[in-house]
C-alpha positions as CSV (number, residue, x, y, z in Angstrom):
1,M,2.8,-13.2,38.4
2,A,6.2,-11.6,38.2
3,I,7.8,-14.7,36.7
4,A,4.9,-15.0,34.3
5,F,5.4,-11.4,33.1
6,G,9.1,-12.2,32.6
7,V,8.3,-15.3,30.5
8,I,5.8,-13.3,28.4
9,G,8.3,-10.6,27.7
10,A,10.9,-13.1,26.7
11,L,8.5,-14.9,24.4
12,I,7.6,-11.6,22.7
13,A,11.3,-10.8,22.2
14,L,11.8,-14.2,20.7
15,V,9.0,-13.8,18.2
16,L,10.0,-10.3,17.2
17,G,13.6,-11.4,16.9
18,L,12.7,-14.2,14.6
19,L,10.5,-11.9,12.5
20,T,12.9,-9.0,12.3
21,F,16.6,-9.6,12.9
22,G,16.1,-13.2,11.9
23,V,15.4,-12.1,8.3
24,Q,18.7,-10.3,8.0
25,A,20.7,-13.0,9.9
26,T,19.6,-15.7,7.5
27,V,20.3,-13.8,4.2
28,K,21.9,-16.1,1.6
29,P,21.9,-15.9,-2.2
30,D,19.7,-18.7,-3.7
31,H,19.5,-18.8,-7.5
32,V,19.8,-15.1,-7.9
33,P,18.7,-14.4,-11.6
34,L,21.5,-12.9,-13.7
35,A,21.9,-12.5,-17.5
36,V,25.0,-13.1,-19.6
37,G,25.5,-12.6,-23.4
38,A,27.7,-11.4,-26.2
39,T,27.2,-8.6,-28.7
40,D,29.5,-10.4,-31.1
41,V,28.8,-13.9,-32.4
42,A,32.4,-14.9,-32.0
43,L,32.2,-14.4,-28.3
44,A,29.0,-16.4,-27.8
45,P,31.0,-19.5,-26.6
46,I,32.4,-17.4,-23.7
47,A,28.9,-16.4,-22.6
48,Q,27.8,-20.1,-22.8
49,R,30.7,-21.2,-20.6
50,V,29.8,-18.6,-18.0
51,S,26.1,-19.6,-18.1
52,A,27.0,-23.2,-17.4
53,Q,28.6,-22.2,-14.1
54,G,27.2,-20.6,-10.9
55,G,26.0,-23.4,-8.7
56,D,23.0,-22.8,-6.3
57,A,23.9,-19.1,-5.7
58,V,23.3,-17.8,-9.2
59,S,20.9,-18.7,-12.0
60,W,22.1,-17.6,-15.4
61,R,20.0,-16.5,-18.3
62,T,21.5,-16.1,-21.8
63,V,20.7,-12.9,-23.8
64,G,21.6,-12.0,-27.4
65,S,21.8,-8.2,-27.1
66,R,21.9,-5.3,-24.7
67,A,18.3,-4.4,-25.6
68,E,17.2,-7.8,-24.4
69,A,19.2,-7.5,-21.2
70,E,17.6,-4.1,-20.5
71,R,14.2,-5.5,-21.1
72,L,14.8,-8.3,-18.6
73,L,16.1,-5.7,-16.1
74,D,13.0,-3.5,-16.5
75,S,10.7,-6.5,-16.0
76,R,12.9,-7.5,-13.0
77,E,13.4,-11.0,-14.4
78,V,17.1,-10.5,-13.7
79,Y,19.0,-8.2,-11.3
80,G,22.0,-7.6,-13.5
81,A,23.6,-8.5,-16.9
82,L,27.1,-9.2,-18.2
83,L,27.7,-8.5,-21.9
84,F,30.9,-9.4,-23.7
85,S,32.1,-7.5,-26.8
86,A,35.2,-7.6,-29.1
87,G,37.8,-4.9,-29.1
88,P,41.2,-4.2,-30.6
89,A,43.0,-5.4,-27.4
90,G,40.7,-8.4,-26.9
91,P,37.3,-9.0,-25.3
92,S,35.8,-6.4,-23.1
93,A,32.8,-6.6,-20.8
94,T,30.0,-4.4,-19.7
95,V,28.2,-5.0,-16.4
96,L,24.7,-3.7,-16.7
97,V,22.6,-2.9,-13.6
98,S,19.5,-0.8,-13.0
99,G,18.3,1.7,-10.5
100,A,14.7,0.3,-11.0
101,V,15.8,-3.0,-9.3
102,N,15.5,-3.5,-5.6
103,P,18.9,-2.3,-4.3
104,S,19.5,-5.5,-2.4
105,G,19.4,-7.4,-5.8
106,T,21.9,-4.9,-7.3
107,Q,24.2,-5.2,-4.3
108,V,24.5,-8.9,-4.9
109,A,24.5,-8.8,-8.7
110,E,27.2,-6.1,-9.4
111,P,30.1,-7.6,-7.5
112,V,29.4,-11.1,-8.9
113,L,29.2,-9.9,-12.5
114,T,32.3,-7.7,-12.1
115,Q,34.3,-10.5,-10.7
116,V,33.3,-12.9,-13.5
117,A,33.9,-10.2,-16.1
118,W,37.5,-9.5,-14.9
119,S,38.2,-13.2,-14.7
120,V,37.1,-13.9,-18.3
121,V,38.6,-10.8,-19.8
122,S,42.0,-11.3,-18.0
123,A,42.2,-14.9,-19.2
124,A,41.3,-14.0,-22.8
125,R,43.6,-11.0,-23.3
126,P,47.3,-11.4,-23.8
127,A,49.7,-10.2,-21.0
128,G,50.2,-6.5,-21.0
129,A,47.1,-5.8,-23.2
130,P,45.1,-4.0,-20.5
131,A,47.9,-1.5,-19.7
132,A,48.6,-0.9,-23.4
133,A,44.9,-0.3,-24.1
134,A,44.7,2.1,-21.2
135,A,47.7,4.0,-22.5
136,A,46.2,4.3,-25.9
137,G,43.0,5.8,-24.4
138,A,40.8,2.8,-25.1
139,P,37.7,2.1,-23.0
140,P,38.4,0.0,-19.8
141,A,38.3,-3.7,-20.2
142,V,35.4,-3.9,-17.7
143,Q,32.9,-1.1,-17.1
144,V,29.8,-0.9,-15.1
145,V,26.8,0.9,-16.6
146,T,23.6,1.8,-14.7
147,I,20.3,2.3,-16.5
148,H,17.6,4.4,-14.7
149,D,20.4,5.7,-12.5
150,T,19.3,7.3,-9.3
151,S,20.6,8.8,-6.1
152,A,20.7,7.2,-2.7
153,A,17.4,8.9,-1.9
154,G,15.8,7.3,-4.9
155,R,16.9,3.9,-3.8
156,V,15.7,4.4,-0.2
157,L,12.4,6.2,-0.9
158,P,10.1,3.3,-2.0
159,L,10.6,1.3,1.2
160,A,10.8,4.4,3.4
161,A,7.5,5.7,2.0
162,S,5.7,2.5,2.8
163,A,7.0,2.4,6.4
164,L,6.3,6.1,7.0
165,L,2.7,5.8,5.6
166,W,2.0,2.8,7.8
167,L,3.4,4.6,10.9
168,A,1.6,7.9,10.3
169,T,-1.8,6.3,9.7
170,L,-1.3,3.8,12.6
171,L,-0.6,6.5,15.1
172,T,-3.6,8.5,13.9
173,S,-5.8,5.4,14.2
174,I,-4.6,4.7,17.7
175,L,-5.4,8.2,18.8
176,A,-8.8,8.2,17.1
177,V,-9.9,4.8,18.5
178,A,-8.1,4.5,21.9
179,V,-7.3,8.0,23.1
180,A,-10.3,10.0,21.8
181,P,-12.9,8.2,24.0
182,R,-11.0,9.1,27.1
183,V,-10.9,12.7,26.1
184,R,-14.7,12.6,25.3
185,G,-15.8,11.1,28.6
186,G,-15.9,7.5,27.3
187,R,-17.8,8.3,24.1
188,P,-16.0,6.8,21.0
189,L,-15.7,8.6,17.8
190,G,-18.5,7.9,15.2
191,R,-17.9,6.3,11.9
192,V,-17.8,9.6,10.0
193,A,-15.2,10.9,12.4
194,L,-13.1,7.8,11.9
195,L,-13.3,8.3,8.1
196,A,-12.3,11.9,8.5
197,S,-9.2,11.0,10.6
198,A,-8.3,8.3,8.0
199,V,-8.5,10.8,5.1
200,T,-6.5,13.4,7.1
201,S,-3.7,11.0,7.9
202,T,-3.7,9.8,4.3
203,V,-3.3,13.3,2.8
204,L,-0.8,14.5,5.4
205,G,1.2,11.2,5.4
206,A,1.6,11.3,1.6
207,G,2.6,15.0,1.9
208,V,5.2,14.1,4.5
209,V,6.7,11.5,2.2
210,I,6.7,13.8,-0.8
211,G,8.2,16.6,1.3
212,L,11.0,14.3,2.6
213,A,11.7,13.1,-0.9
214,R,12.2,16.7,-2.1
215,L,14.4,17.4,0.9
216,W,16.5,14.4,0.3
217,D,16.8,14.8,-3.5
218,A,15.3,17.8,-5.2
219,N,15.8,16.2,-8.6
220,L,13.8,13.1,-7.8
221,A,10.8,13.2,-10.1
222,I,7.5,12.5,-8.3
223,G,4.6,13.0,-10.6
224,W,0.9,12.9,-10.1
225,E,0.8,9.2,-10.7
226,A,3.3,8.5,-7.9
227,A,1.5,11.0,-5.6
228,G,-1.8,9.2,-6.3
229,F,-0.2,5.9,-5.6
230,L,1.0,7.1,-2.2
231,A,-2.5,8.4,-1.4
232,L,-4.0,5.0,-2.3
233,V,-1.5,3.1,-0.2
234,G,-1.9,5.5,2.8
235,G,-5.7,5.4,2.5
236,A,-5.7,1.6,2.4
237,F,-3.4,1.5,5.5
238,A,-5.5,4.1,7.4
239,L,-8.9,2.4,6.6
240,L,-7.6,-1.1,7.5
241,Q,-6.0,0.1,10.8
242,A,-9.0,2.1,11.9
243,G,-11.4,-0.8,11.1
244,V,-9.3,-3.3,13.0
245,L,-9.0,-1.1,16.0
246,R,-12.7,-0.2,15.9
247,W,-13.6,-3.9,16.3
248,L,-10.7,-5.1,18.5
249,G,-9.9,-1.9,20.4
250,V,-6.5,-1.6,21.9
251,R,-5.9,-5.3,21.4
252,G,-5.7,-4.6,17.7
253,I,-2.3,-2.9,18.3
254,A,-0.9,-6.4,19.0
255,I,-1.6,-7.2,15.3
256,L,-0.8,-3.9,13.6
257,A,2.3,-2.8,15.4
258,P,4.5,-5.9,14.7
259,L,3.9,-5.4,11.0
260,Y,5.8,-2.1,11.2
261,L,8.8,-4.0,12.7
262,M,8.9,-7.1,10.5
263,A,7.5,-6.1,7.1
264,P,10.1,-3.5,6.0
265,A,12.9,-5.9,6.8
266,V,11.3,-8.4,4.4
267,A,10.3,-5.9,1.7
268,G,13.8,-4.5,1.6
269,L,15.2,-7.7,0.2
270,V,14.7,-9.6,-3.0
271,P,13.1,-13.1,-2.5
272,E,16.2,-14.9,-3.7
273,L,18.1,-13.6,-0.6
274,L,15.5,-14.7,1.9
275,D,15.4,-18.0,3.7
276,P,12.6,-20.1,2.2
277,I,10.6,-19.9,5.4
278,Y,10.6,-16.1,5.4
279,R,10.0,-16.1,1.7
280,T,6.9,-18.2,2.0
281,W,5.4,-17.0,5.2
282,L,6.2,-13.3,5.2
283,W,7.5,-12.0,1.8
284,S,4.7,-13.7,-0.2
285,W,1.9,-11.7,1.4
286,T,3.3,-8.6,3.2
287,P,1.6,-5.5,1.6
288,F,4.9,-3.6,2.1
289,R,6.4,-5.6,-0.7
290,F,3.7,-4.5,-3.1
291,S,3.8,-0.9,-2.1
292,T,7.6,-0.7,-2.3
293,E,8.0,-2.3,-5.7
294,G,4.9,-0.6,-7.1
295,L,6.3,2.8,-6.2
296,R,9.7,1.9,-7.5
297,S,8.2,1.0,-10.8
298,L,6.2,4.2,-11.0
299,L,9.3,6.3,-10.3
300,F,11.6,4.8,-12.8
301,L,9.6,2.9,-15.3
302,G,6.2,4.6,-15.4
303,A,2.7,3.3,-15.0
304,D,3.4,0.3,-17.3
305,G,6.2,-1.0,-15.0
306,P,6.0,-4.4,-13.3
307,D,4.1,-4.6,-10.0
308,V,2.0,-1.4,-10.5
309,Q,-1.2,-3.0,-11.6
310,T,-1.0,-5.7,-9.0
311,A,-0.4,-3.1,-6.3
312,L,-3.3,-1.0,-7.4
313,W,-5.7,-4.0,-7.2
314,L,-4.3,-5.1,-3.9
315,F,-4.5,-1.7,-2.1
316,G,-7.9,-1.0,-3.6
317,A,-9.1,-4.3,-2.1
318,I,-7.5,-3.4,1.3
319,A,-9.2,0.0,1.2
320,V,-12.6,-1.5,0.5
321,A,-12.1,-4.1,3.3
322,G,-11.1,-1.4,5.8
323,L,-14.0,0.8,4.7
324,L,-16.4,-2.1,5.4
325,L,-14.9,-2.6,8.9
326,I,-15.6,1.0,9.7
327,L,-19.1,1.3,8.2
328,V,-20.6,-2.0,9.3
329,P,-22.6,-1.3,12.5
330,K,-21.5,-3.1,15.7
331,R,-24.0,-4.8,18.0
332,R,-23.5,-4.6,21.7
333,A,-25.4,-5.6,24.7
334,R,-26.9,-3.0,27.0
335,G,-29.5,-3.4,29.7
336,G,-30.5,-6.9,28.7
337,G,-31.2,-5.9,25.1
338,I,-29.1,-5.6,21.9
339,L,-28.6,-2.2,20.5
340,T,-27.0,-1.3,17.2
341,E,-24.1,1.1,17.2
342,A,-26.2,3.7,15.4
343,A,-29.1,3.4,17.9
344,A,-26.6,3.7,20.8
């Protein structure tokens, strides 16, 4: 038995390692979407030459204006853009990134775009031109511009909110389903009490997230739409967890707890950085991805941002499923007969 316990522990560690640290250990850029263009027609050939390169790590998309580049960033079709323009000292370049894009995408896009920009500009400008331009007070040959700029707290909050809501509601559900019967002499909480605990953890969990956001960055704008979204996500989590634990008991923790460990690691990365296995089997379905990107869109792009509507439908469906798991009566045997939960 002692050996069996050791084997079980090692197998659990192996699975959790594959699902958590394995995600980060296998990160590799794979056709990361970037945009390149020129604001002057004469520089269009330069943008075309850049777009013809990149290999498997980068996938270039050609744009004709800064407005088009910003539109692609807002829709998250690209993670950064490189725009060339003409100047008195020769071509200059603007690297365009966005605070509304998953930070992992920006962390990959910005250095790649900056390196390409300096390479092209340095080759196109005559020797000594950058120094002369700087002495004359001209803009730098390469500059990085961030639209929807935000603080470190703004970049961290969407993923942190999802994880904290899941943790707060999960702990509440465990206490309500597993601990409460022991305190009550073996009598489990009724369905109304489970719903009350779910609502309480939802409201307080959303309040904790908003309070931490204010503490981290008082200037971070969290309106009623974002607050309502947090309540929906927290409510969906709470109802699902309470329903699963109501039917499976303590065994349900084996399903719910690992999600807290593996889902944030996946949701914190853009799919182009994930190994195809993780992209297909984890990223494609984890609710943390939808809550994280949905909140990010609400904070920086408004209710019309990408991922918002999808997230609303998804978490609405999760909430309904969890509510059904709580409300549907359980049948259990007692004294040779079958009694419904309500009758018991």
